[in-house]
C-alpha positions in Angstrom: -106.2 84.2 5.8 -106.4 86.7 3.0 -107.8 89.6 4.9 -105.1 89.3 7.6 -102.5 89.4 4.8 -104.0 92.6 3.5 -103.9 94.1 6.9 -100.3 93.2 7.3 -99.5 94.8 3.9 -101.5 98.0 4.7 -100.1 98.4 8.2 -96.5 97.2 7.7 -95.6 97.7 4.1 -97.7 100.8 3.4 -97.5 102.2 7.0 -101.3 102.9 7.1 -102.8 103.8 10.4 -106.2 102.5 9.6 -108.0 100.2 7.1 -111.6 100.7 6.2 -114.2 98.7 4.2 -117.5 99.9 2.8 -120.1 97.1 3.2 -123.8 97.1 2.4 -125.9 96.3 5.5 -127.5 93.4 3.7 -124.1 91.8 2.9 -124.1 89.7 6.0 -121.3 87.4 4.8 -118.9 90.3 4.3 -119.9 91.9 7.6 -119.2 88.6 9.4 -115.7 88.4 7.8 -115.0 92.0 8.8 -116.1 91.4 12.3 -114.1 88.2 12.7 -111.0 90.1 11.5 -111.6 92.7 14.3 -113.1 95.4 12.3 -116.0 97.4 13.8 -118.6 99.8 12.4 -117.1 103.3 12.5 -119.6 105.2 10.4 -122.0 105.1 7.5 -122.6 106.9 4.3 -124.7 107.0 1.1 -122.9 106.0 -2.0 -124.1 106.5 -5.6 -123.9 103.1 -7.3 -124.9 103.0 -11.0 -127.2 106.0 -10.5 -128.8 104.6 -7.3 -128.1 105.9 -3.8 -127.2 103.0 -1.6 -126.6 103.0 2.2 -123.2 101.6 3.3 -121.6 100.8 6.6 -118.0 101.8 7.1 -116.0 99.2 9.0 -112.6 100.1 10.3 -109.6 98.7 12.2 -106.7 100.6 13.6 -103.1 99.5 13.2 -102.7 98.8 17.0 -105.9 96.7 17.0 -105.0 94.1 14.3 
């Protein structure tokens, strides 16, 4: 799938050690995709989006976990 392809590019072509994704907690579809791809919640933060502070979860996967 598309996400696995991006992981391959990040880890193999760009030699990244980790890939992260900021996902709003209410975005259950994106959270499910991230979790199916092996990503796990690694943190959280508040991001200013169009002048509004919005809570985000940080999903991450390490190169050796893909």
